[in-house]
C-alpha positions as CSV (number, residue, x, y, z in Angstrom):
1,R,346.0,-53.3,153.5
2,V,342.8,-53.9,151.7
3,A,343.4,-57.5,152.2
4,V,343.5,-56.6,156.1
5,V,340.6,-54.4,155.8
6,A,338.6,-56.8,154.1
7,A,339.3,-59.6,156.6
8,A,338.7,-57.5,159.3
9,G,335.2,-56.4,158.0
10,T,334.7,-60.0,157.2
11,A,335.6,-60.8,160.7
12,A,333.2,-58.1,162.1
13,G,330.1,-59.1,160.0
14,A,330.5,-62.6,161.1
15,A,330.6,-61.5,165.3
16,W,327.7,-59.3,164.6
17,L,325.5,-62.1,162.8
18,Y,326.7,-64.4,165.6
19,L,325.3,-62.2,168.4
20,K,322.5,-61.1,166.6
21,E,321.6,-65.3,166.3
22,E,322.5,-65.6,170.0
23,K,320.2,-62.9,170.8
24,E,317.5,-64.3,169.2
25,R,318.1,-67.7,170.4
26,R,318.1,-66.8,174.1
27,Q,314.9,-64.5,173.4
28,R,313.3,-67.3,172.0
29,V,314.7,-69.9,175.1
30,R,313.0,-67.0,177.7
31,R,309.7,-67.2,175.8
32,Q,309.4,-70.7,175.9
33,E,310.0,-70.9,179.5
34,E,307.6,-68.2,180.1
35,L,304.9,-70.3,178.3
36,R,305.7,-73.3,179.8
37,A,306.0,-71.5,183.3
38,L,302.3,-70.4,182.6
39,A,301.3,-74.3,182.1
40,L,299.2,-73.3,178.8
41,G,298.1,-76.2,176.4
42,Q,299.3,-78.6,179.3
43,G,297.4,-81.7,180.2
44,D,295.1,-83.8,177.9
45,F,291.7,-83.5,176.2
46,Q,289.0,-85.9,175.5
47,L,286.8,-84.9,172.4
48,V,285.2,-85.8,169.3
49,D,286.5,-85.6,165.4
50,H,284.2,-84.3,162.5
51,T,284.1,-88.1,161.8
52,G,282.9,-89.3,164.8
53,R,286.3,-90.6,166.1
54,A,287.4,-89.9,169.7
55,R,290.4,-87.9,169.9
56,R,292.6,-87.1,172.7
57,K,295.6,-84.4,172.7
58,S,298.2,-87.3,173.3
59,D,297.0,-88.7,169.6
60,F,298.8,-85.6,168.0
61,L,302.0,-86.3,169.9
62,G,305.0,-86.2,167.6
63,H,303.1,-84.0,165.4
64,W,303.5,-80.2,164.9
65,V,299.6,-78.8,165.9
66,L,297.8,-75.4,164.5
67,L,294.7,-75.0,166.9
68,Y,292.2,-72.8,166.8
69,F,289.0,-71.9,169.0
70,G,286.0,-71.0,167.2
71,F,282.1,-71.8,166.5
72,T,280.5,-72.4,163.2
73,H,277.9,-70.1,163.5
74,C,280.6,-67.4,163.7
75,P,279.5,-64.9,161.1
76,D,283.2,-63.5,159.7
77,V,286.0,-63.7,162.2
78,C,286.2,-67.5,162.5
79,P,286.1,-67.9,158.7
80,E,288.7,-65.5,158.3
81,E,291.0,-67.3,160.7
82,L,290.5,-70.8,159.5
83,E,291.3,-69.5,156.0
84,K,294.4,-68.1,157.0
85,L,295.3,-71.1,159.2
86,G,295.0,-73.4,156.3
87,R,297.1,-71.0,154.3
88,V,299.6,-70.9,156.8
89,V,299.6,-74.8,156.2
90,E,299.7,-74.8,152.6
91,L,302.7,-72.1,152.4
92,L,304.6,-74.2,154.7
93,E,303.7,-77.5,152.5
94,Q,304.9,-75.7,149.7
95,E,308.3,-74.6,150.8
96,N,308.6,-78.2,151.9
97,S,308.0,-79.4,148.4
98,H,310.8,-77.0,147.1
99,K,313.2,-77.2,150.1
100,G,312.2,-80.5,151.6
101,A,313.0,-81.2,155.5
102,L,310.0,-79.8,156.7
103,P,307.5,-82.3,158.9
104,P,303.9,-81.8,158.4
105,I,301.6,-79.7,160.4
106,Q,298.1,-80.8,161.7
107,P,295.7,-77.9,162.0
108,L,292.8,-78.5,164.5
109,F,289.5,-76.4,165.2
110,I,288.0,-77.1,168.5
111,T,284.3,-75.4,169.0
112,V,283.5,-73.2,171.9
113,D,279.9,-73.9,171.2
114,P,279.1,-77.4,171.6
115,E,275.5,-77.1,172.1
116,R,275.0,-76.5,168.4
117,D,278.4,-77.6,167.1
118,S,277.8,-81.5,166.8
119,V,279.8,-84.0,164.6
120,D,277.5,-83.3,161.7
121,A,277.8,-79.7,162.0
122,L,281.4,-80.0,162.1
123,A,281.8,-82.5,159.3
124,R,279.9,-79.6,156.9
125,Y,282.0,-76.9,158.3
126,V,285.6,-78.1,157.7
127,Q,285.1,-79.1,154.3
128,D,285.1,-75.1,153.3
129,F,288.9,-74.9,154.8
130,H,291.9,-77.1,154.6
131,P,291.4,-80.6,153.5
132,R,293.3,-81.9,156.3
133,L,291.7,-79.6,159.3
134,L,290.0,-81.5,161.5
135,G,287.0,-80.3,163.9
136,L,286.6,-81.2,167.3
137,T,283.4,-81.0,169.7
138,G,282.4,-83.1,172.5
139,S,280.3,-82.6,175.8
140,A,280.1,-79.1,177.4
141,E,282.4,-80.0,180.1
142,A,285.0,-81.5,177.8
143,V,284.9,-78.8,175.5
144,R,285.2,-76.1,178.4
145,A,288.1,-78.1,179.8
146,A,290.1,-78.1,176.6
147,G,289.8,-74.4,176.4
148,R,290.6,-73.6,180.2
149,A,293.8,-75.4,179.3
150,Y,294.5,-72.5,177.1
151,R,293.0,-70.0,178.6
152,V,290.3,-69.6,176.1
153,Y,287.8,-66.9,176.9
154,A,284.3,-68.0,175.6
155,Q,280.8,-66.2,176.5
156,A,277.7,-66.7,174.7
157,G,275.7,-63.4,173.8
158,P,272.2,-63.4,174.4
159,P,269.7,-64.9,171.8
160,D,267.4,-63.1,169.4
161,A,264.1,-63.6,168.5
162,S,264.7,-67.0,166.3
163,G,266.7,-68.2,169.2
164,E,270.4,-67.6,167.7
165,Y,273.2,-66.2,169.5
166,L,277.0,-65.3,168.7
167,V,279.9,-66.3,171.1
168,D,282.4,-63.6,172.3
169,H,286.0,-65.6,172.3
170,S,289.7,-65.6,172.2
171,I,290.9,-65.0,168.7
172,I,294.2,-67.1,168.8
173,L,296.3,-69.3,167.1
174,Y,298.3,-71.9,169.2
175,L,301.3,-73.5,167.8
176,L,302.2,-77.1,169.6
177,G,305.6,-78.7,169.2
178,P,305.6,-82.5,168.8
179,D,306.1,-82.9,172.5
180,G,302.6,-81.1,172.9
181,F,303.7,-78.3,174.7
182,L,302.9,-74.6,173.3
183,L,305.5,-73.1,171.6
184,D,303.7,-69.9,170.5
185,Y,300.6,-68.0,169.8
186,Y,299.5,-65.6,167.0
187,G,296.7,-62.9,167.4
188,R,294.9,-61.8,164.5
189,S,297.1,-59.0,163.4
190,K,299.9,-61.4,162.6
191,S,299.6,-62.2,158.7
192,E,299.8,-65.7,157.3
193,E,303.2,-65.1,155.6
194,Q,304.8,-63.6,159.4
195,I,302.8,-67.2,160.8
196,A,304.5,-69.4,158.5
197,R,308.0,-67.7,158.7
198,S,307.8,-68.4,162.6
199,V,306.2,-71.5,162.5
200,R,309.3,-72.4,160.3
201,H,312.0,-71.1,162.5
202,H,310.6,-73.3,165.4
203,M,310.8,-76.0,163.4
204,D,314.3,-75.3,162.2
205,T,315.3,-74.8,165.8
206,Y,313.3,-77.2,167.9
207,Q,315.3,-79.5,170.3
């Protein structure tokens, strides 16, 4: 009798786990379909990285990418989010060194303030964050086109007496899969641990 009860309990547990995983799988599929329907991040961009090298979105096909839009004169939010982005990459790299099988992820930073964020300015700025962080800039139109692809909001405020100004902008980390499509996005409230877990899950279930 005990064996029968134990077997029944095991079967029930396995069935519950299967149903839970299937529900999560369907939710992921539905979310990805919704993101693709929004056409976020589709198309290419033509920018320049902080070493002066021309870069297109297609250069990163085959790679996982975490992307953030901001600007170098941002007093606190951008540094905080870029530090978080770098920490997410480090967490994934640490996990990979222990367990293996995780593909590398490329951190990207696209400016929303190309008037001030030159190649040299970006080169100085990104060195304070993850060593593989690439900063991207370009003409005002090229930068706006890249932002529009992700529906990034960016609006420069009025300059102060010294001519300095802030830029109000979206605060979102975007996860791009190896095919270049947007797989997920993370707001400011998400912790680095939560983002790393989500990215790992996308990697594990990517098809």
